PDB file with SEQRES, HELIX, SHEET and CRYST1 records, atoms N, CA, C and O in Angstrom:
SEQRES   1 A   89  MET PRO ILE ALA ARG PRO ILE LEU ILE PHE LEU ALA ILE          
SEQRES   2 A   89  THR SER PHE ALA ALA PRO TRP MET ASP PHE ILE PHE PRO          
SEQRES   3 A   89  LYS LEU VAL LEU ARG SER ALA HIS LYS GLN THR LEU ALA          
SEQRES   4 A   89  LEU GLY LEU PHE SER PHE VAL THR ASP LYS LYS ASN GLU          
SEQRES   5 A   89  PHE THR ASN PHE ALA ALA GLY SER LEU LEU VAL ALA ILE          
SEQRES   6 A   89  PRO PHE ILE ILE PHE PHE VAL ALA SER GLN ASN LEU LEU          
SEQRES   7 A   89  VAL THR SER LEU GLY ALA SER ALA VAL LYS GLU                  
HELIX    1 AA1 ARG A    5  TRP A   20  1                                  16    
HELIX    2 AA2 ILE A   24  VAL A   29  1                                   6    
HELIX    3 AA3 ALA A   33  LYS A   35  5                                   3    
HELIX    4 AA4 LEU A   38  PHE A   43  1                                   6    
HELIX    5 AA5 PHE A   53  ALA A   86  1                                  34    
CRYST1    1.000    1.000    1.000  90.00  90.00  90.00 P 1           1          
ATOM      1  N   MET A   1      97.859  42.857 103.553  1.00  0.00           N  
ATOM      2  CA  MET A   1      97.288  41.518 103.667  1.00  0.00           C  
ATOM      3  C   MET A   1      98.201  40.545 104.415  1.00  0.00           C  
ATOM      4  O   MET A   1      97.679  39.681 105.120  1.00  0.00           O  
ATOM      5  N   PRO A   2      99.539  40.630 104.307  1.00  0.00           N  
ATOM      6  CA  PRO A   2     100.369  39.688 105.055  1.00  0.00           C  
ATOM      7  C   PRO A   2     100.189  39.795 106.567  1.00  0.00           C  
ATOM      8  O   PRO A   2     100.334  38.799 107.276  1.00  0.00           O  
ATOM      9  N   ILE A   3      99.879  40.973 107.062  1.00  0.00           N  
ATOM     10  CA  ILE A   3      99.682  41.134 108.501  1.00  0.00           C  
ATOM     11  C   ILE A   3      98.335  40.561 108.928  1.00  0.00           C  
ATOM     12  O   ILE A   3      98.217  40.048 110.040  1.00  0.00           O  
ATOM     13  N   ALA A   4      97.335  40.635 108.087  1.00  0.00           N  
ATOM     14  CA  ALA A   4      96.007  40.146 108.432  1.00  0.00           C  
ATOM     15  C   ALA A   4      95.834  38.651 108.206  1.00  0.00           C  
ATOM     16  O   ALA A   4      94.853  38.076 108.679  1.00  0.00           O  
ATOM     17  N   ARG A   5      96.751  38.008 107.502  1.00  0.00           N  
ATOM     18  CA  ARG A   5      96.605  36.593 107.174  1.00  0.00           C  
ATOM     19  C   ARG A   5      96.532  35.681 108.403  1.00  0.00           C  
ATOM     20  O   ARG A   5      95.696  34.778 108.412  1.00  0.00           O  
ATOM     21  N   PRO A   6      97.364  35.866 109.446  1.00  0.00           N  
ATOM     22  CA  PRO A   6      97.248  34.970 110.615  1.00  0.00           C  
ATOM     23  C   PRO A   6      95.894  35.040 111.305  1.00  0.00           C  
ATOM     24  O   PRO A   6      95.354  34.013 111.716  1.00  0.00           O  
ATOM     25  N   ILE A   7      95.348  36.225 111.434  1.00  0.00           N  
ATOM     26  CA  ILE A   7      94.045  36.334 112.096  1.00  0.00           C  
ATOM     27  C   ILE A   7      92.942  35.757 111.217  1.00  0.00           C  
ATOM     28  O   ILE A   7      91.966  35.208 111.729  1.00  0.00           O  
ATOM     29  N   LEU A   8      93.088  35.876 109.903  1.00  0.00           N  
ATOM     30  CA  LEU A   8      92.096  35.269 109.017  1.00  0.00           C  
ATOM     31  C   LEU A   8      92.145  33.746 109.095  1.00  0.00           C  
ATOM     32  O   LEU A   8      91.104  33.090 109.048  1.00  0.00           O  
ATOM     33  N   ILE A   9      93.346  33.181 109.214  1.00  0.00           N  
ATOM     34  CA  ILE A   9      93.460  31.728 109.376  1.00  0.00           C  
ATOM     35  C   ILE A   9      92.872  31.300 110.713  1.00  0.00           C  
ATOM     36  O   ILE A   9      92.177  30.287 110.789  1.00  0.00           O  
ATOM     37  N   PHE A  10      93.145  32.068 111.770  1.00  0.00           N  
ATOM     38  CA  PHE A  10      92.561  31.759 113.074  1.00  0.00           C  
ATOM     39  C   PHE A  10      91.040  31.811 113.020  1.00  0.00           C  
ATOM     40  O   PHE A  10      90.375  30.935 113.573  1.00  0.00           O  
ATOM     41  N   LEU A  11      90.489  32.808 112.375  1.00  0.00           N  
ATOM     42  CA  LEU A  11      89.030  32.903 112.256  1.00  0.00           C  
ATOM     43  C   LEU A  11      88.460  31.746 111.445  1.00  0.00           C  
ATOM     44  O   LEU A  11      87.374  31.251 111.748  1.00  0.00           O  
ATOM     45  N   ALA A  12      89.178  31.315 110.424  1.00  0.00           N  
ATOM     46  CA  ALA A  12      88.718  30.161 109.646  1.00  0.00           C  
ATOM     47  C   ALA A  12      88.709  28.902 110.502  1.00  0.00           C  
ATOM     48  O   ALA A  12      87.777  28.102 110.425  1.00  0.00           O  
ATOM     49  N   ILE A  13      89.746  28.727 111.317  1.00  0.00           N  
ATOM     50  CA  ILE A  13      89.808  27.548 112.185  1.00  0.00           C  
ATOM     51  C   ILE A  13      88.679  27.561 113.201  1.00  0.00           C  
ATOM     52  O   ILE A  13      87.991  26.555 113.372  1.00  0.00           O  
ATOM     53  N   THR A  14      88.480  28.680 113.872  1.00  0.00           N  
ATOM     54  CA  THR A  14      87.440  28.735 114.899  1.00  0.00           C  
ATOM     55  C   THR A  14      86.035  28.685 114.313  1.00  0.00           C  
ATOM     56  O   THR A  14      85.142  28.088 114.914  1.00  0.00           O  
ATOM     57  N   SER A  15      85.823  29.298 113.157  1.00  0.00           N  
ATOM     58  CA  SER A  15      84.480  29.238 112.571  1.00  0.00           C  
ATOM     59  C   SER A  15      84.163  27.849 112.029  1.00  0.00           C  
ATOM     60  O   SER A  15      82.994  27.497 111.877  1.00  0.00           O  
ATOM     61  N   PHE A  16      85.193  27.058 111.738  1.00  0.00           N  
ATOM     62  CA  PHE A  16      84.972  25.677 111.322  1.00  0.00           C  
ATOM     63  C   PHE A  16      84.806  24.759 112.523  1.00  0.00           C  
ATOM     64  O   PHE A  16      83.942  23.883 112.518  1.00  0.00           O  
ATOM     65  N   ALA A  17      85.621  24.949 113.546  1.00  0.00           N  
ATOM     66  CA  ALA A  17      85.634  24.034 114.687  1.00  0.00           C  
ATOM     67  C   ALA A  17      84.472  24.261 115.637  1.00  0.00           C  
ATOM     68  O   ALA A  17      84.001  23.305 116.252  1.00  0.00           O  
ATOM     69  N   ALA A  18      83.998  25.469 115.778  1.00  0.00           N  
ATOM     70  CA  ALA A  18      82.939  25.742 116.752  1.00  0.00           C  
ATOM     71  C   ALA A  18      81.636  25.002 116.433  1.00  0.00           C  
ATOM     72  O   ALA A  18      81.125  24.299 117.306  1.00  0.00           O  
ATOM     73  N   PRO A  19      81.079  25.124 115.238  1.00  0.00           N  
ATOM     74  CA  PRO A  19      79.853  24.362 114.978  1.00  0.00           C  
ATOM     75  C   PRO A  19      80.100  22.862 114.825  1.00  0.00           C  
ATOM     76  O   PRO A  19      79.205  22.055 115.073  1.00  0.00           O  
ATOM     77  N   TRP A  20      81.298  22.496 114.423  1.00  0.00           N  
ATOM     78  CA  TRP A  20      81.614  21.087 114.189  1.00  0.00           C  
ATOM     79  C   TRP A  20      81.508  20.281 115.480  1.00  0.00           C  
ATOM     80  O   TRP A  20      80.947  19.185 115.486  1.00  0.00           O  
ATOM     81  N   MET A  21      82.044  20.820 116.567  1.00  0.00           N  
ATOM     82  CA  MET A  21      82.082  20.080 117.821  1.00  0.00           C  
ATOM     83  C   MET A  21      81.287  20.753 118.937  1.00  0.00           C  
ATOM     84  O   MET A  21      81.596  20.544 120.110  1.00  0.00           O  
ATOM     85  N   ASP A  22      80.291  21.537 118.615  1.00  0.00           N  
ATOM     86  CA  ASP A  22      79.474  22.192 119.625  1.00  0.00           C  
ATOM     87  C   ASP A  22      78.680  21.150 120.399  1.00  0.00           C  
ATOM     88  O   ASP A  22      78.102  20.240 119.806  1.00  0.00           O  
ATOM     89  N   PHE A  23      78.650  21.280 121.715  1.00  0.00           N  
ATOM     90  CA  PHE A  23      78.015  20.262 122.544  1.00  0.00           C  
ATOM     91  C   PHE A  23      76.903  20.829 123.420  1.00  0.00           C  
ATOM     92  O   PHE A  23      75.788  20.307 123.399  1.00  0.00           O  
ATOM     93  N   ILE A  24      77.171  21.870 124.180  1.00  0.00           N  
ATOM     94  CA  ILE A  24      76.250  22.312 125.223  1.00  0.00           C  
ATOM     95  C   ILE A  24      74.950  22.864 124.637  1.00  0.00           C  
ATOM     96  O   ILE A  24      73.869  22.430 125.036  1.00  0.00           O  
ATOM     97  N   PHE A  25      75.030  23.803 123.710  1.00  0.00           N  
ATOM     98  CA  PHE A  25      73.811  24.392 123.160  1.00  0.00           C  
ATOM     99  C   PHE A  25      72.957  23.368 122.407  1.00  0.00           C  
ATOM    100  O   PHE A  25      71.746  23.330 122.628  1.00  0.00           O  
ATOM    101  N   PRO A  26      73.529  22.538 121.528  1.00  0.00           N  
ATOM    102  CA  PRO A  26      72.693  21.521 120.879  1.00  0.00           C  
ATOM    103  C   PRO A  26      72.115  20.505 121.867  1.00  0.00           C  
ATOM    104  O   PRO A  26      71.022  19.984 121.646  1.00  0.00           O  
ATOM    105  N   LYS A  27      72.836  20.220 122.953  1.00  0.00           N  
ATOM    106  CA  LYS A  27      72.312  19.291 123.961  1.00  0.00           C  
ATOM    107  C   LYS A  27      71.057  19.857 124.600  1.00  0.00           C  
ATOM    108  O   LYS A  27      70.132  19.113 124.927  1.00  0.00           O  
ATOM    109  N   LEU A  28      71.020  21.164 124.776  1.00  0.00           N  
ATOM    110  CA  LEU A  28      69.854  21.807 125.383  1.00  0.00           C  
ATOM    111  C   LEU A  28      68.694  21.959 124.402  1.00  0.00           C  
ATOM    112  O   LEU A  28      67.532  21.849 124.792  1.00  0.00           O  
ATOM    113  N   VAL A  29      69.005  22.210 123.143  1.00  0.00           N  
ATOM    114  CA  VAL A  29      67.974  22.593 122.173  1.00  0.00           C  
ATOM    115  C   VAL A  29      67.448  21.421 121.358  1.00  0.00           C  
ATOM    116  O   VAL A  29      66.236  21.276 121.199  1.00  0.00           O  
ATOM    117  N   LEU A  30      68.336  20.588 120.840  1.00  0.00           N  
ATOM    118  CA  LEU A  30      67.928  19.551 119.900  1.00  0.00           C  
ATOM    119  C   LEU A  30      67.315  18.357 120.619  1.00  0.00           C  
ATOM    120  O   LEU A  30      67.858  17.871 121.611  1.00  0.00           O  
ATOM    121  N   ARG A  31      66.212  17.904 120.122  1.00  0.00           N  
ATOM    122  CA  ARG A  31      65.555  16.732 120.693  1.00  0.00           C  
ATOM    123  C   ARG A  31      65.569  15.541 119.734  1.00  0.00           C  
ATOM    124  O   ARG A  31      65.420  14.397 120.163  1.00  0.00           O  
ATOM    125  N   SER A  32      65.743  15.800 118.464  1.00  0.00           N  
ATOM    126  CA  SER A  32      65.731  14.738 117.471  1.00  0.00           C  
ATOM    127  C   SER A  32      67.123  14.129 117.318  1.00  0.00           C  
ATOM    128  O   SER A  32      68.125  14.844 117.301  1.00  0.00           O  
ATOM    129  N   ALA A  33      67.173  12.819 117.208  1.00  0.00           N  
ATOM    130  CA  ALA A  33      68.463  12.143 117.022  1.00  0.00           C  
ATOM    131  C   ALA A  33      69.014  12.363 115.613  1.00  0.00           C  
ATOM    132  O   ALA A  33      70.205  12.161 115.376  1.00  0.00           O  
ATOM    133  N   HIS A  34      68.162  12.772 114.685  1.00  0.00           N  
ATOM    134  CA  HIS A  34      68.595  12.974 113.304  1.00  0.00           C  
ATOM    135  C   HIS A  34      69.299  14.317 113.106  1.00  0.00           C  
ATOM    136  O   HIS A  34      69.956  14.521 112.086  1.00  0.00           O  
ATOM    137  N   LYS A  35      69.171  15.232 114.066  1.00  0.00           N  
ATOM    138  CA  LYS A  35      69.760  16.561 113.913  1.00  0.00           C  
ATOM    139  C   LYS A  35      70.875  16.821 114.915  1.00  0.00           C  
ATOM    140  O   LYS A  35      71.184  17.977 115.208  1.00  0.00           O  
ATOM    141  N   GLN A  36      71.474  15.781 115.437  1.00  0.00           N  
ATOM    142  CA  GLN A  36      72.531  15.939 116.424  1.00  0.00           C  
ATOM    143  C   GLN A  36      73.835  16.386 115.779  1.00  0.00           C  
ATOM    144  O   GLN A  36      74.087  16.130 114.601  1.00  0.00           O  
ATOM    145  N   THR A  37      74.659  17.061 116.580  1.00  0.00           N  
ATOM    146  CA  THR A  37      76.000  17.392 116.128  1.00  0.00           C  
ATOM    147  C   THR A  37      76.903  16.175 116.345  1.00  0.00           C  
ATOM    148  O   THR A  37      76.495  15.183 116.948  1.00  0.00           O  
ATOM    149  N   LEU A  38      78.120  16.271 115.849  1.00  0.00           N  
ATOM    150  CA  LEU A  38      79.048  15.147 115.999  1.00  0.00           C  
ATOM    151  C   LEU A  38      79.379  14.881 117.459  1.00  0.00           C  
ATOM    152  O   LEU A  38      79.519  13.726 117.863  1.00  0.00           O  
ATOM    153  N   ALA A  39      79.503  15.929 118.247  1.00  0.00           N  
ATOM    154  CA  ALA A  39      79.824  15.749 119.661  1.00  0.00           C  
ATOM    155  C   ALA A  39      78.709  15.009 120.387  1.00  0.00           C  
ATOM    156  O   ALA A  39      78.979  14.148 121.225  1.00  0.00           O  
ATOM    157  N   LEU A  40      77.479  15.331 120.077  1.00  0.00           N  
ATOM    158  CA  LEU A  40      76.352  14.622 120.700  1.00  0.00           C  
ATOM    159  C   LEU A  40      76.280  13.179 120.232  1.00  0.00           C  
ATOM    160  O   LEU A  40      75.951  12.287 121.014  1.00  0.00           O  
ATOM    161  N   GLY A  41      76.581  12.945 118.981  1.00  0.00           N  
ATOM    162  CA  GLY A  41      76.593  11.577 118.480  1.00  0.00           C  
ATOM    163  C   GLY A  41      77.680  10.739 119.131  1.00  0.00           C  
ATOM    164  O   GLY A  41      77.462   9.571 119.451  1.00  0.00           O  
ATOM    165  N   LEU A  42      78.856  11.338 119.329  1.00  0.00           N  
ATOM    166  CA  LEU A  42      79.919  10.615 120.019  1.00  0.00           C  
ATOM    167  C   LEU A  42      79.579  10.379 121.481  1.00  0.00           C  
ATOM    168  O   LEU A  42      79.891   9.325 122.036  1.00  0.00           O  
ATOM    169  N   PHE A  43      78.943  11.354 122.099  1.00  0.00           N  
ATOM    170  CA  PHE A  43      78.555  11.211 123.501  1.00  0.00           C  
ATOM    171  C   PHE A  43      77.529  10.100 123.689  1.00  0.00           C  
ATOM    172  O   PHE A  43      77.478   9.464 124.741  1.00  0.00           O  
ATOM    173  N   SER A  44      76.719   9.873 122.669  1.00  0.00           N  
ATOM    174  CA  SER A  44      75.699   8.822 122.789  1.00  0.00           C  
ATOM    175  C   SER A  44      76.316   7.424 122.843  1.00  0.00           C  
ATOM    176  O   SER A  44      75.652   6.468 123.243  1.00  0.00           O  
ATOM    177  N   PHE A  45      77.579   7.303 122.442  1.00  0.00           N  
ATOM    178  CA  PHE A  45      78.242   6.002 122.545  1.00  0.00           C  
ATOM    179  C   PHE A  45      78.620   5.652 123.976  1.00  0.00           C  
ATOM    180  O   PHE A  45      78.735   4.472 124.307  1.00  0.00           O  
ATOM    181  N   VAL A  46      78.814   6.635 124.818  1.00  0.00           N  
ATOM    182  CA  VAL A  46      79.284   6.374 126.177  1.00  0.00           C  
ATOM    183  C   VAL A  46      78.315   6.941 127.214  1.00  0.00           C  
ATOM    184  O   VAL A  46      78.716   7.733 128.066  1.00  0.00           O  
ATOM    185  N   THR A  47      77.080   6.553 127.151  1.00  0.00           N  
ATOM    186  CA  THR A  47      76.096   6.942 128.149  1.00  0.00           C  
ATOM    187  C   THR A  47      75.969   5.838 129.191  1.00  0.00           C  
ATOM    188  O   THR A  47      76.708   4.854 129.158  1.00  0.00           O  
ATOM    189  N   ASP A  48      75.037   6.007 130.105  1.00  0.00           N  
ATOM    190  CA  ASP A  48      74.826   5.001 131.148  1.00  0.00           C  
ATOM    191  C   ASP A  48      74.306   3.683 130.592  1.00  0.00           C  
ATOM    192  O   ASP A  48      74.607   2.617 131.128  1.00  0.00           O  
ATOM    193  N   LYS A  49      73.531   3.754 129.521  1.00  0.00           N  
ATOM    194  CA  LYS A  49      72.941   2.541 128.963  1.00  0.00           C  
ATOM    195  C   LYS A  49      73.894   1.800 128.044  1.00  0.00           C  
ATOM    196  O   LYS A  49      73.848   0.574 127.951  1.00  0.00           O  
ATOM    197  N   LYS A  50      74.763   2.547 127.362  1.00  0.00           N  
ATOM    198  CA  LYS A  50      75.706   1.933 126.426  1.00  0.00           C  
ATOM    199  C   LYS A  50      77.129   2.314 126.820  1.00  0.00           C  
ATOM    200  O   LYS A  50      77.395   3.467 127.162  1.00  0.00           O  
ATOM    201  N   ASN A  51      78.020   1.370 126.772  1.00  0.00           N  
ATOM    202  CA  ASN A  51      79.436   1.632 127.011  1.00  0.00           C  
ATOM    203  C   ASN A  51      80.238   1.112 125.829  1.00  0.00           C  
ATOM    204  O   ASN A  51      80.960   0.121 125.943  1.00  0.00           O  
ATOM    205  N   GLU A  52      80.108   1.776 124.714  1.00  0.00           N  
ATOM    206  CA  GLU A  52      80.799   1.372 123.499  1.00  0.00           C  
ATOM    207  C   GLU A  52      82.022   2.269 123.303  1.00  0.00           C  
ATOM    208  O   GLU A  52      82.034   3.150 122.442  1.00  0.00           O  
ATOM    209  N   PHE A  53      83.038   2.027 124.112  1.00  0.00           N  
ATOM    210  CA  PHE A  53      84.217   2.878 124.056  1.00  0.00           C  
ATOM    211  C   PHE A  53      85.024   2.672 122.785  1.00  0.00           C  
ATOM    212  O   PHE A  53      85.686   3.600 122.320  1.00  0.00           O  
ATOM    213  N   THR A  54      84.982   1.486 122.222  1.00  0.00           N  
ATOM    214  CA  THR A  54      85.718   1.269 120.973  1.00  0.00           C  
ATOM    215  C   THR A  54      85.093   2.061 119.827  1.00  0.00           C  
ATOM    216  O   THR A  54      85.806   2.632 119.002  1.00  0.00           O  
ATOM    217  N   ASN A  55      83.775   2.093 119.776  1.00  0.00           N  
ATOM    218  CA  ASN A  55      83.103   2.902 118.754  1.00  0.00           C  
ATOM    219  C   ASN A  55      83.343   4.391 118.989  1.00  0.00           C  
ATOM    220  O   ASN A  55      83.493   5.162 118.041  1.00  0.00           O  
ATOM    221  N   PHE A  56      83.379   4.788 120.259  1.00  0.00           N  
ATOM    222  CA  PHE A  56      83.656   6.176 120.597  1.00  0.00           C  
ATOM    223  C   PHE A  56      85.058   6.573 120.139  1.00  0.00           C  
ATOM    224  O   PHE A  56      85.248   7.650 119.573  1.00  0.00           O  
ATOM    225  N   ALA A  57      86.036   5.705 120.383  1.00  0.00           N  
ATOM    226  CA  ALA A  57      87.414   6.002 119.975  1.00  0.00           C  
ATOM    227  C   ALA A  57      87.538   6.057 118.460  1.00  0.00           C  
ATOM    228  O   ALA A  57      88.214   6.938 117.928  1.00  0.00           O  
ATOM    229  N   ALA A  58      86.900   5.137 117.763  1.00  0.00           N  
ATOM    230  CA  ALA A  58      86.946   5.147 116.298  1.00  0.00           C  
ATOM    231  C   ALA A  58      86.265   6.399 115.746  1.00  0.00           C  
ATOM    232  O   ALA A  58      86.772   7.012 114.805  1.00  0.00           O  
ATOM    233  N   GLY A  59      85.138   6.781 116.311  1.00  0.00           N  
ATOM    234  CA  GLY A  59      84.451   7.991 115.875  1.00  0.00           C  
ATOM    235  C   GLY A  59      85.260   9.243 116.159  1.00  0.00           C  
ATOM    236  O   GLY A  59      85.248  10.187 115.370  1.00  0.00           O  
ATOM    237  N   SER A  60      85.962   9.255 117.285  1.00  0.00           N  
ATOM    238  CA  SER A  60      86.807  10.404 117.618  1.00  0.00           C  
ATOM    239  C   SER A  60      87.938  10.559 116.616  1.00  0.00           C  
ATOM    240  O   SER A  60      88.282  11.675 116.227  1.00  0.00           O  
ATOM    241  N   LEU A  61      88.510   9.452 116.201  1.00  0.00           N  
ATOM    242  CA  LEU A  61      89.566   9.526 115.185  1.00  0.00           C  
ATOM    243  C   LEU A  61      89.019  10.026 113.855  1.00  0.00           C  
ATOM    244  O   LEU A  61      89.676  10.814 113.176  1.00  0.00           O  
ATOM    245  N   LEU A  62      87.826   9.579 113.475  1.00  0.00           N  
ATOM    246  CA  LEU A  62      87.232  10.044 112.221  1.00  0.00           C  
ATOM    247  C   LEU A  62      86.891  11.533 112.273  1.00  0.00           C  
ATOM    248  O   LEU A  62      87.016  12.237 111.271  1.00  0.00           O  
ATOM    249  N   VAL A  63      86.464  12.005 113.436  1.00  0.00           N  
ATOM    250  CA  VAL A  63      86.142  13.418 113.582  1.00  0.00           C  
ATOM    251  C   VAL A  63      87.407  14.265 113.542  1.00  0.00           C  
ATOM    252  O   VAL A  63      87.370  15.409 113.089  1.00  0.00           O  
ATOM    253  N   ALA A  64      88.521  13.721 114.008  1.00  0.00           N  
ATOM    254  CA  ALA A  64      89.772  14.476 114.052  1.00  0.00           C  
ATOM    255  C   ALA A  64      90.436  14.605 112.690  1.00  0.00           C  
ATOM    256  O   ALA A  64      91.268  15.493 112.507  1.00  0.00           O  
ATOM    257  N   ILE A  65      90.105  13.767 111.743  1.00  0.00           N  
ATOM    258  CA  ILE A  65      90.768  13.776 110.431  1.00  0.00           C  
ATOM    259  C   ILE A  65      90.629  15.119 109.703  1.00  0.00           C  
ATOM    260  O   ILE A  65      91.637  15.606 109.191  1.00  0.00           O  
ATOM    261  N   PRO A  66      89.449  15.750 109.620  1.00  0.00           N  
ATOM    262  CA  PRO A  66      89.382  17.054 108.939  1.00  0.00           C  
ATOM    263  C   PRO A  66      90.231  18.126 109.615  1.00  0.00           C  
ATOM    264  O   PRO A  66      90.808  18.973 108.934  1.00  0.00           O  
ATOM    265  N   PHE A  67      90.317  18.101 110.954  1.00  0.00           N  
ATOM    266  CA  PHE A  67      91.146  19.072 111.655  1.00  0.00           C  
ATOM    267  C   PHE A  67      92.621  18.856 111.336  1.00  0.00           C  
ATOM    268  O   PHE A  67      93.366  19.819 111.154  1.00  0.00           O  
ATOM    269  N   ILE A  68      93.041  17.609 111.267  1.00  0.00           N  
ATOM    270  CA  ILE A  68      94.442  17.305 110.953  1.00  0.00           C  
ATOM    271  C   ILE A  68      94.778  17.745 109.535  1.00  0.00           C  
ATOM    272  O   ILE A  68      95.835  18.330 109.301  1.00  0.00           O  
ATOM    273  N   ILE A  69      93.897  17.470 108.597  1.00  0.00           N  
ATOM    274  CA  ILE A  69      94.126  17.876 107.208  1.00  0.00           C  
ATOM    275  C   ILE A  69      94.191  19.398 107.095  1.00  0.00           C  
ATOM    276  O   ILE A  69      95.059  19.935 106.407  1.00  0.00           O  
ATOM    277  N   PHE A  70      93.281  20.084 107.764  1.00  0.00           N  
ATOM    278  CA  PHE A  70      93.276  21.544 107.719  1.00  0.00           C  
ATOM    279  C   PHE A  70      94.532  22.112 108.364  1.00  0.00           C  
ATOM    280  O   PHE A  70      95.097  23.087 107.867  1.00  0.00           O  
ATOM    281  N   PHE A  71      94.976  21.509 109.470  1.00  0.00           N  
ATOM    282  CA  PHE A  71      96.184  21.983 110.131  1.00  0.00           C  
ATOM    283  C   PHE A  71      97.414  21.785 109.253  1.00  0.00           C  
ATOM    284  O   PHE A  71      98.244  22.686 109.129  1.00  0.00           O  
ATOM    285  N   VAL A  72      97.530  20.628 108.655  1.00  0.00           N  
ATOM    286  CA  VAL A  72      98.688  20.359 107.800  1.00  0.00           C  
ATOM    287  C   VAL A  72      98.692  21.292 106.592  1.00  0.00           C  
ATOM    288  O   VAL A  72      99.750  21.751 106.162  1.00  0.00           O  
ATOM    289  N   ALA A  73      97.514  21.569 106.047  1.00  0.00           N  
ATOM    290  CA  ALA A  73      97.425  22.445 104.871  1.00  0.00           C  
ATOM    291  C   ALA A  73      97.736  23.897 105.216  1.00  0.00           C  
ATOM    292  O   ALA A  73      98.328  24.608 104.404  1.00  0.00           O  
ATOM    293  N   SER A  74      97.348  24.346 106.399  1.00  0.00           N  
ATOM    294  CA  SER A  74      97.514  25.760 106.727  1.00  0.00           C  
ATOM    295  C   SER A  74      98.713  26.051 107.627  1.00  0.00           C  
ATOM    296  O   SER A  74      98.981  27.217 107.916  1.00  0.00           O  
ATOM    297  N   GLN A  75      99.437  25.037 108.075  1.00  0.00           N  
ATOM    298  CA  GLN A  75     100.554  25.258 108.986  1.00  0.00           C  
ATOM    299  C   GLN A  75     101.659  26.083 108.335  1.00  0.00           C  
ATOM    300  O   GLN A  75     102.148  27.044 108.929  1.00  0.00           O  
ATOM    301  N   ASN A  76     102.051  25.719 107.135  1.00  0.00           N  
ATOM    302  CA  ASN A  76     103.116  26.455 106.457  1.00  0.00           C  
ATOM    303  C   ASN A  76     102.691  27.891 106.173  1.00  0.00           C  
ATOM    304  O   ASN A  76     103.486  28.816 106.337  1.00  0.00           O  
ATOM    305  N   LEU A  77     101.466  28.080 105.756  1.00  0.00           N  
ATOM    306  CA  LEU A  77     100.958  29.419 105.476  1.00  0.00           C  
ATOM    307  C   LEU A  77     100.921  30.261 106.740  1.00  0.00           C  
ATOM    308  O   LEU A  77     101.271  31.440 106.707  1.00  0.00           O  
ATOM    309  N   LEU A  78     100.507  29.678 107.842  1.00  0.00           N  
ATOM    310  CA  LEU A  78     100.419  30.414 109.100  1.00  0.00           C  
ATOM    311  C   LEU A  78     101.805  30.806 109.607  1.00  0.00           C  
ATOM    312  O   LEU A  78     102.008  31.937 110.049  1.00  0.00           O  
ATOM    313  N   VAL A  79     102.746  29.888 109.545  1.00  0.00           N  
ATOM    314  CA  VAL A  79     104.099  30.175 110.029  1.00  0.00           C  
ATOM    315  C   VAL A  79     104.776  31.237 109.169  1.00  0.00           C  
ATOM    316  O   VAL A  79     105.402  32.156 109.695  1.00  0.00           O  
ATOM    317  N   THR A  80     104.654  31.117 107.865  1.00  0.00           N  
ATOM    318  CA  THR A  80     105.297  32.107 106.999  1.00  0.00           C  
ATOM    319  C   THR A  80     104.639  33.477 107.134  1.00  0.00           C  
ATOM    320  O   THR A  80     105.335  34.490 107.079  1.00  0.00           O  
ATOM    321  N   SER A  81     103.341  33.536 107.306  1.00  0.00           N  
ATOM    322  CA  SER A  81     102.693  34.833 107.451  1.00  0.00           C  
ATOM    323  C   SER A  81     103.002  35.461 108.805  1.00  0.00           C  
ATOM    324  O   SER A  81     103.110  36.684 108.904  1.00  0.00           O  
ATOM    325  N   LEU A  82     103.145  34.647 109.849  1.00  0.00           N  
ATOM    326  CA  LEU A  82     103.546  35.196 111.145  1.00  0.00           C  
ATOM    327  C   LEU A  82     104.975  35.716 111.083  1.00  0.00           C  
ATOM    328  O   LEU A  82     105.282  36.766 111.647  1.00  0.00           O  
ATOM    329  N   GLY A  83     105.836  34.993 110.407  1.00  0.00           N  
ATOM    330  CA  GLY A  83     107.219  35.448 110.263  1.00  0.00           C  
ATOM    331  C   GLY A  83     107.326  36.702 109.408  1.00  0.00           C  
ATOM    332  O   GLY A  83     108.131  37.586 109.701  1.00  0.00           O  
ATOM    333  N   ALA A  84     106.542  36.784 108.379  1.00  0.00           N  
ATOM    334  CA  ALA A  84     106.578  37.949 107.498  1.00  0.00           C  
ATOM    335  C   ALA A  84     105.986  39.190 108.168  1.00  0.00           C  
ATOM    336  O   ALA A  84     106.423  40.308 107.893  1.00  0.00           O  
ATOM    337  N   SER A  85     105.012  39.006 109.029  1.00  0.00           N  
ATOM    338  CA  SER A  85     104.416  40.175 109.676  1.00  0.00           C  
ATOM    339  C   SER A  85     105.295  40.689 110.811  1.00  0.00           C  
ATOM    340  O   SER A  85     105.124  41.829 111.242  1.00  0.00           O  
ATOM    341  N   ALA A  86     106.235  39.878 111.308  1.00  0.00           N  
ATOM    342  CA  ALA A  86     107.108  40.320 112.389  1.00  0.00           C  
ATOM    343  C   ALA A  86     108.327  41.095 111.880  1.00  0.00           C  
ATOM    344  O   ALA A  86     109.002  41.775 112.653  1.00  0.00           O  
ATOM    345  N   VAL A  87     108.603  40.989 110.580  1.00  0.00           N  
ATOM    346  CA  VAL A  87     109.777  41.662 110.021  1.00  0.00           C  
ATOM    347  C   VAL A  87     109.417  43.081 109.643  1.00  0.00           C  
ATOM    348  O   VAL A  87     108.447  43.324 108.924  1.00  0.00           O  
ATOM    349  N   LYS A  88     110.206  44.011 110.134  1.00  0.00           N  
ATOM    350  CA  LYS A  88     109.982  45.425 109.796  1.00  0.00           C  
ATOM    351  C   LYS A  88     110.945  45.808 108.685  1.00  0.00           C  
ATOM    352  O   LYS A  88     112.157  45.650 108.833  1.00  0.00           O  
ATOM    353  N   GLU A  89     110.428  46.301 107.593  1.00  0.00           N  
ATOM    354  CA  GLU A  89     111.274  46.669 106.449  1.00  0.00           C  
ATOM    355  C   GLU A  89     111.339  48.158 106.284  1.00  0.00           C  
ATOM    356  O   GLU A  89     112.006  48.649 105.373  1.00  0.00           O  
TER     357      GLU A  89                                                      
END                                                                             
């Protein structure tokens, strides 16, 4: 398990981040404003009709908070598991 832990953490990060900030596929498929992803909602702040860059920046910071918390929580685990898997006993 110590050798598999880094890849499991990587898979957890990517499986969380991919749907969270997906842009292209939902832009093509979703038509309702109630079912937009976060990336589409942030993009709606800076379109041709609206230039609300302050709201866009504030929303970007709010979206980044879960990633920062997850990184801080898993950083020590990732580093120690990478170090432990590199040592041959």
